[in-house]
BANU-662804 format. One record per residue: residue in three letters; z, x, y of N, C-alpha, C, O in turn. Coordinates in steps of 0.02 Angstrom, whole numbers. Example, Ala and Ser with C-alpha at 12.3 -4.5 7.8 and 13.67 -1.06 7.14 Angstrom:
# residues 2
{code Ala	n.Z 390	n.X 660	n.Y -284	ca.Z 390	ca.X 615	ca.Y -225	c.Z 390	c.X 660	c.Y -165	o.Z 423	o.X 712	o.Y -166} $
{code Ser	n.Z 354	n.X 642	n.Y -112	ca.Z 357	ca.X 684	ca.Y -53	c.Z 394	c.X 645	c.Y 2	o.Z 402	o.X 670	o.Y 57} $
***
This chain:
# residues 83
{code Met	n.Z 109	n.X 735	n.Y -5968	ca.Z 46	ca.X 719	ca.Y -5935	c.Z 32	c.X 769	c.Y -5881	o.Z 74	o.X 779	o.Y -5836} $
{code Thr	n.Z -24	n.X 800	n.Y -5884	ca.Z -40	ca.X 849	ca.Y -5833	c.Z -105	c.X 834	c.Y -5798	o.Z -116	o.X 858	o.Y -5742} $
{code Glu	n.Z -149	n.X 797	n.Y -5828	ca.Z -213	ca.X 783	ca.Y -5798	c.Z -213	c.X 714	c.Y -5767	o.Z -183	o.X 667	o.Y -5793} $
{code Asp	n.Z -249	n.X 707	n.Y -5709	ca.Z -252	ca.X 643	ca.Y -5674	c.Z -277	c.X 587	c.Y -5718	o.Z -254	o.X 530	o.Y -5712} $
{code Ala	n.Z -324	n.X 601	n.Y -5763	ca.Z -351	ca.X 549	ca.Y -5806	c.Z -298	c.X 518	c.Y -5851	o.Z -303	o.X 459	o.Y -5870} $
{code Asp	n.Z -246	n.X 557	n.Y -5869	ca.Z -193	ca.X 532	ca.Y -5911	c.Z -146	c.X 485	c.Y -5875	o.Z -108	o.X 449	o.Y -5907} $
{code Leu	n.Z -147	n.X 484	n.Y -5809	ca.Z -100	ca.X 444	ca.Y -5769	c.Z -124	c.X 372	c.Y -5761	o.Z -86	o.X 331	o.Y -5734} $
{code Gly	n.Z -183	n.X 356	n.Y -5782	ca.Z -208	ca.X 288	ca.Y -5773	c.Z -216	c.X 274	c.Y -5699	o.Z -248	o.X 312	o.Y -5664} $
{code Gln	n.Z -186	n.X 220	n.Y -5676	ca.Z -193	ca.X 200	ca.Y -5606	c.Z -141	c.X 233	c.Y -5561	o.Z -143	o.X 222	o.Y -5500} $
{code Phe	n.Z -96	n.X 273	n.Y -5587	ca.Z -43	ca.X 303	ca.Y -5548	c.Z -64	c.X 370	c.Y -5519	o.Z -105	o.X 406	o.Y -5549} $
{code Cys	n.Z -36	n.X 387	n.Y -5462	ca.Z -54	ca.X 448	ca.Y -5427	c.Z -17	c.X 509	c.Y -5454	o.Z -41	o.X 566	o.Y -5446} $
{code Cys	n.Z 41	n.X 498	n.Y -5485	ca.Z 80	ca.X 555	ca.Y -5509	c.Z 121	c.X 534	c.Y -5571	o.Z 132	o.X 475	o.Y -5583} $
{code Glu	n.Z 143	n.X 583	n.Y -5607	ca.Z 181	ca.X 571	ca.Y -5669	c.Z 247	c.X 535	c.Y -5654	o.Z 268	o.X 493	o.Y -5693} $
{code Glu	n.Z 279	n.X 553	n.Y -5599	ca.Z 343	ca.X 523	ca.Y -5582	c.Z 336	c.X 447	c.Y -5572	o.Z 379	o.X 409	o.Y -5594} $
{code Leu	n.Z 284	n.X 426	n.Y -5537	ca.Z 273	ca.X 355	ca.Y -5526	c.Z 257	c.X 320	c.Y -5591	o.Z 282	o.X 265	o.Y -5604} $
{code Ala	n.Z 215	n.X 350	n.Y -5632	ca.Z 197	ca.X 321	ca.Y -5696	c.Z 258	c.X 310	c.Y -5740	o.Z 262	o.X 260	o.Y -5775} $
{code Glu	n.Z 306	n.X 356	n.Y -5738	ca.Z 367	ca.X 349	ca.Y -5777	c.Z 416	c.X 300	c.Y -5747	o.Z 455	o.X 269	o.Y -5784} $
{code Ala	n.Z 416	n.X 291	n.Y -5681	ca.Z 466	ca.X 249	ca.Y -5648	c.Z 447	c.X 175	c.Y -5648	o.Z 492	o.X 133	o.Y -5646} $
{code Val	n.Z 383	n.X 159	n.Y -5649	ca.Z 361	ca.X 89	ca.Y -5644	c.Z 369	c.X 53	c.Y -5711	o.Z 355	o.X 81	o.Y -5764} $
{code Ser	n.Z 392	n.X -9	n.Y -5706	ca.Z 405	ca.X -49	ca.Y -5766	c.Z 381	c.X -121	c.Y -5755	o.Z 381	o.X -144	o.Y -5698} $
{code Pro	n.Z 362	n.X -157	n.Y -5807	ca.Z 346	ca.X -228	ca.Y -5799	c.Z 409	c.X -272	c.Y -5797	o.Z 405	o.X -332	o.Y -5783} $
{code Asp	n.Z 468	n.X -242	n.Y -5810	ca.Z 531	ca.X -278	ca.Y -5811	c.Z 550	c.X -299	c.Y -5740	o.Z 555	o.X -256	o.Y -5696} $
{code Pro	n.Z 560	n.X -365	n.Y -5726	ca.Z 574	ca.X -387	ca.Y -5658	c.Z 642	c.X -365	c.Y -5631	o.Z 657	o.X -376	o.Y -5573} $
{code Thr	n.Z 684	n.X -333	n.Y -5673	ca.Z 748	ca.X -307	ca.Y -5648	c.Z 746	c.X -232	c.Y -5636	o.Z 796	o.X -203	o.Y -5614} $
{code Ala	n.Z 690	n.X -200	n.Y -5649	ca.Z 683	ca.X -128	ca.Y -5638	c.Z 679	c.X -113	c.Y -5563	o.Z 667	o.X -158	o.Y -5523} $
{code Ser	n.Z 688	n.X -50	n.Y -5545	ca.Z 684	ca.X -30	ca.Y -5474	c.Z 613	c.X -34	c.Y -5447	o.Z 602	o.X -57	o.Y -5391} $
{code Leu	n.Z 565	n.X -10	n.Y -5486	ca.Z 495	ca.X -15	ca.Y -5467	c.Z 460	c.X -58	c.Y -5520	o.Z 461	o.X -42	o.Y -5579} $
{code Ile	n.Z 430	n.X -111	n.Y -5497	ca.Z 400	ca.X -161	ca.Y -5542	c.Z 325	c.X -161	c.Y -5535	o.Z 299	o.X -161	o.Y -5479} $
{code Glu	n.Z 290	n.X -161	n.Y -5591	ca.Z 218	ca.X -171	ca.Y -5589	c.Z 204	c.X -243	c.Y -5611	o.Z 216	o.X -262	o.Y -5668} $
{code His	n.Z 180	n.X -282	n.Y -5565	ca.Z 163	ca.X -352	ca.Y -5579	c.Z 98	c.X -355	c.Y -5619	o.Z 59	o.X -307	o.Y -5618} $
{code Asp	n.Z 87	n.X -411	n.Y -5653	ca.Z 26	ca.X -420	ca.Y -5692	c.Z -38	c.X -409	c.Y -5650	o.Z -89	o.X -389	o.Y -5677} $
{code Ser	n.Z -34	n.X -422	n.Y -5585	ca.Z -91	ca.X -414	ca.Y -5541	c.Z -105	c.X -341	c.Y -5524	o.Z -157	o.X -325	o.Y -5494} $
{code Gly	n.Z -59	n.X -296	n.Y -5544	ca.Z -67	ca.X -225	ca.Y -5528	c.Z -27	c.X -204	c.Y -5467	o.Z -23	o.X -144	o.Y -5452} $
{code Leu	n.Z 1	n.X -252	n.Y -5431	ca.Z 40	ca.X -237	ca.Y -5371	c.Z 105	c.X -203	c.Y -5391	o.Z 138	o.X -225	o.Y -5439} $
{code Ile	n.Z 124	n.X -150	n.Y -5356	ca.Z 186	ca.X -115	ca.Y -5369	c.Z 237	c.X -137	c.Y -5316	o.Z 223	o.X -133	o.Y -5256} $
{code Leu	n.Z 295	n.X -159	n.Y -5339	ca.Z 347	ca.X -187	ca.Y -5295	c.Z 412	c.X -148	c.Y -5303	o.Z 427	o.X -122	o.Y -5357} $
{code Leu	n.Z 450	n.X -144	n.Y -5248	ca.Z 515	ca.X -113	ca.Y -5248	c.Z 567	c.X -168	c.Y -5253	o.Z 568	o.X -213	o.Y -5212} $
{code Asn	n.Z 611	n.X -164	n.Y -5303	ca.Z 664	ca.X -213	ca.Y -5313	c.Z 723	c.X -193	c.Y -5269	o.Z 753	o.X -140	o.Y -5279} $
{code Leu	n.Z 739	n.X -236	n.Y -5221	ca.Z 794	ca.X -222	ca.Y -5175	c.Z 860	c.X -253	c.Y -5198	o.Z 911	o.X -244	o.Y -5165} $
{code Gly	n.Z 859	n.X -288	n.Y -5254	ca.Z 919	ca.X -318	ca.Y -5281	c.Z 917	c.X -393	c.Y -5280	o.Z 868	o.X -424	o.Y -5260} $
{code Glu	n.Z 972	n.X -423	n.Y -5301	ca.Z 977	ca.X -496	ca.Y -5302	c.Z 1001	c.X -522	c.Y -5235	o.Z 1035	o.X -488	o.Y -5197} $
{code Arg	n.Z 982	n.X -584	n.Y -5223	ca.Z 1001	ca.X -617	ca.Y -5160	c.Z 1018	c.X -689	c.Y -5176	o.Z 982	o.X -721	o.Y -5215} $
{code Glu	n.Z 1070	n.X -714	n.Y -5147	ca.Z 1089	ca.X -784	ca.Y -5157	c.Z 1078	c.X -822	c.Y -5093	o.Z 1100	o.X -802	o.Y -5039} $
{code Glu	n.Z 1043	n.X -878	n.Y -5099	ca.Z 1029	ca.X -920	ca.Y -5041	c.Z 1030	c.X -993	c.Y -5064	o.Z 997	o.X -1011	o.Y -5113} $
{code Glu	n.Z 1067	n.X -1034	n.Y -5029	ca.Z 1073	ca.X -1105	ca.Y -5044	c.Z 1091	c.X -1117	c.Y -5117	o.Z 1063	o.X -1161	o.Y -5150} $
{code Gly	n.Z 1137	n.X -1076	n.Y -5143	ca.Z 1161	ca.X -1085	ca.Y -5211	c.Z 1116	c.X -1059	c.Y -5265	o.Z 1133	o.X -1065	o.Y -5324} $
{code Glu	n.Z 1060	n.X -1030	n.Y -5248	ca.Z 1014	ca.X -1003	ca.Y -5298	c.Z 1010	c.X -927	c.Y -5291	o.Z 1009	o.X -901	o.Y -5235} $
{code Thr	n.Z 1007	n.X -894	n.Y -5347	ca.Z 1002	ca.X -821	ca.Y -5348	c.Z 931	c.X -801	c.Y -5367	o.Z 901	o.X -829	o.Y -5413} $
{code Gly	n.Z 904	n.X -753	n.Y -5331	ca.Z 837	ca.X -728	ca.Y -5345	c.Z 833	c.X -654	c.Y -5332	o.Z 881	o.X -624	o.Y -5306} $
{code Val	n.Z 778	n.X -624	n.Y -5349	ca.Z 767	ca.X -553	ca.Y -5340	c.Z 730	c.X -543	c.Y -5274	o.Z 681	o.X -577	o.Y -5261} $
{code Leu	n.Z 753	n.X -496	n.Y -5233	ca.Z 721	ca.X -480	ca.Y -5170	c.Z 674	c.X -421	c.Y -5182	o.Z 697	o.X -366	o.Y -5199} $
{code Leu	n.Z 610	n.X -432	n.Y -5173	ca.Z 559	ca.X -381	ca.Y -5185	c.Z 524	c.X -362	c.Y -5121	o.Z 515	o.X -403	o.Y -5076} $
{code Ala	n.Z 504	n.X -299	n.Y -5116	ca.Z 466	ca.X -274	ca.Y -5058	c.Z 404	c.X -239	c.Y -5082	o.Z 404	o.X -204	o.Y -5133} $
{code Thr	n.Z 350	n.X -247	n.Y -5045	ca.Z 289	ca.X -211	ca.Y -5061	c.Z 295	c.X -140	c.Y -5034	o.Z 330	o.X -128	o.Y -4985} $
{code Ile	n.Z 260	n.X -93	n.Y -5066	ca.Z 259	ca.X -25	ca.Y -5042	c.Z 187	c.X -3	c.Y -5035	o.Z 144	o.X -22	o.Y -5074} $
{code His	n.Z 174	n.X 38	n.Y -4985	ca.Z 106	ca.X 63	ca.Y -4973	c.Z 96	c.X 133	c.Y -5001	o.Z 42	o.X 151	o.Y -5024} $
{code Phe	n.Z 150	n.X 172	n.Y -5000	ca.Z 144	ca.X 243	ca.Y -5019	c.Z 191	c.X 258	c.Y -5076	o.Z 245	o.X 230	o.Y -5082} $
{code Cys	n.Z 170	n.X 303	n.Y -5119	ca.Z 210	ca.X 325	ca.Y -5176	c.Z 274	c.X 357	c.Y -5150	o.Z 271	o.X 402	o.Y -5107} $
{code Pro	n.Z 332	n.X 336	n.Y -5175	ca.Z 395	ca.X 366	ca.Y -5153	c.Z 406	c.X 437	c.Y -5179	o.Z 453	o.X 471	o.Y -5158} $
{code Phe	n.Z 363	n.X 460	n.Y -5224	ca.Z 371	ca.X 526	ca.Y -5253	c.Z 324	c.X 579	c.Y -5223	o.Z 345	o.X 635	o.Y -5209} $
{code Cys	n.Z 261	n.X 561	n.Y -5213	ca.Z 212	ca.X 610	ca.Y -5188	c.Z 182	c.X 592	c.Y -5121	o.Z 148	o.X 633	o.Y -5090} $
{code Gly	n.Z 192	n.X 530	n.Y -5098	ca.Z 168	ca.X 509	ca.Y -5032	c.Z 96	c.X 483	c.Y -5030	o.Z 72	o.X 466	o.Y -4977} $
{code Thr	n.Z 63	n.X 479	n.Y -5087	ca.Z -6	ca.X 454	ca.Y -5090	c.Z -7	c.X 379	c.Y -5075	o.Z 36	o.X 342	o.Y -5099} $
{code Glu	n.Z -56	n.X 356	n.Y -5037	ca.Z -64	ca.X 285	ca.Y -5026	c.Z -85	c.X 252	c.Y -5092	o.Z -137	o.X 270	o.Y -5120} $
{code Ile	n.Z -45	n.X 205	n.Y -5116	ca.Z -59	ca.X 174	ca.Y -5180	c.Z -82	c.X 102	c.Y -5173	o.Z -111	o.X 74	o.Y -5219} $
{code Gln	n.Z -68	n.X 71	n.Y -5115	ca.Z -87	ca.X 1	ca.Y -5103	c.Z -103	c.X -8	c.Y -5029	o.Z -65	o.X 15	o.Y -4986} $
{code Thr	n.Z -158	n.X -40	n.Y -5015	ca.Z -176	ca.X -55	ca.Y -4946	c.Z -152	c.X -125	c.Y -4928	o.Z -130	o.X -162	o.Y -4972} $
{code Asp	n.Z -155	n.X -142	n.Y -4864	ca.Z -137	ca.X -210	ca.Y -4843	c.Z -180	c.X -261	c.Y -4880	o.Z -156	o.X -314	o.Y -4900} $
{code Glu	n.Z -244	n.X -245	n.Y -4889	ca.Z -290	ca.X -291	ca.Y -4923	c.Z -271	c.X -300	c.Y -4996	o.Z -273	o.X -356	o.Y -5022} $
{code Asp	n.Z -252	n.X -246	n.Y -5030	ca.Z -229	ca.X -250	ca.Y -5100	c.Z -168	c.X -296	c.Y -5105	o.Z -164	o.X -338	o.Y -5150} $
{code Ile	n.Z -122	n.X -286	n.Y -5060	ca.Z -60	ca.X -325	ca.Y -5062	c.Z -73	c.X -398	c.Y -5048	o.Z -48	o.X -441	o.Y -5084} $
{code Glu	n.Z -112	n.X -413	n.Y -4996	ca.Z -127	ca.X -483	ca.Y -4980	c.Z -163	c.X -518	c.Y -5037	o.Z -149	o.X -577	o.Y -5051} $
{code Ala	n.Z -209	n.X -483	n.Y -5070	ca.Z -246	ca.X -513	ca.Y -5125	c.Z -201	c.X -530	c.Y -5184	o.Z -214	o.X -578	o.Y -5221} $
{code Ala	n.Z -149	n.X -490	n.Y -5195	ca.Z -106	ca.X -500	ca.Y -5253	c.Z -45	c.X -543	c.Y -5239	o.Z -14	o.X -567	o.Y -5286} $
{code Leu	n.Z -26	n.X -554	n.Y -5176	ca.Z 36	ca.X -590	ca.Y -5161	c.Z 38	c.X -660	c.Y -5190	o.Z 92	o.X -682	o.Y -5210} $
{code Gly	n.Z -16	n.X -695	n.Y -5192	ca.Z -16	ca.X -762	ca.Y -5222	c.Z 6	c.X -761	c.Y -5294	o.Z 44	o.X -804	o.Y -5316} $
{code Asp	n.Z -18	n.X -712	n.Y -5332	ca.Z 2	ca.X -705	ca.Y -5402	c.Z 76	c.X -688	c.Y -5409	o.Z 109	o.X -714	o.Y -5454} $
{code Val	n.Z 101	n.X -645	n.Y -5366	ca.Z 171	ca.X -625	ca.Y -5369	c.Z 217	c.X -685	c.Y -5354	o.Z 265	o.X -696	o.Y -5390} $
{code Glu	n.Z 202	n.X -723	n.Y -5303	ca.Z 243	ca.X -780	ca.Y -5284	c.Z 247	c.X -831	c.Y -5341	o.Z 300	o.X -860	o.Y -5352} $
{code Glu	n.Z 192	n.X -842	n.Y -5376	ca.Z 191	ca.X -889	ca.Y -5432	c.Z 234	c.X -865	c.Y -5489	o.Z 267	o.X -905	o.Y -5522} $
{code Thr	n.Z 235	n.X -800	n.Y -5502	ca.Z 272	ca.X -772	ca.Y -5559	c.Z 347	c.X -772	c.Y -5545	o.Z 386	o.X -789	o.Y -5589} $
{code Phe	n.Z 367	n.X -752	n.Y -5485	ca.Z 438	ca.X -742	ca.Y -5471	c.Z 472	c.X -803	c.Y -5440	o.Z 531	o.X -799	o.Y -5424} $
{code Asn	n.Z 438	n.X -857	n.Y -5430	ca.Z 469	ca.X -918	ca.Y -5403	c.Z 486	c.X -966	c.Y -5457	o.Z 513	o.X -1020	o.Y -5443} $
***
């Protein structure tokens, strides 16, 4: 992929290749379009879950990929899916 149009919603080829819908991947694309960083599993009160963090900037090229407003609008969808 060399042209921006081929990248879809991603800012660079590296991000497009790294993001996955798999909830165990390092970079996750949620159904809402929100991109999350998987920080690993966490156990609390006998239950194990995945610890996810939102990211604002692409870890590869530094482009802002999500604003606070984008993240807030999508968080309700993410909580429903991963809980």
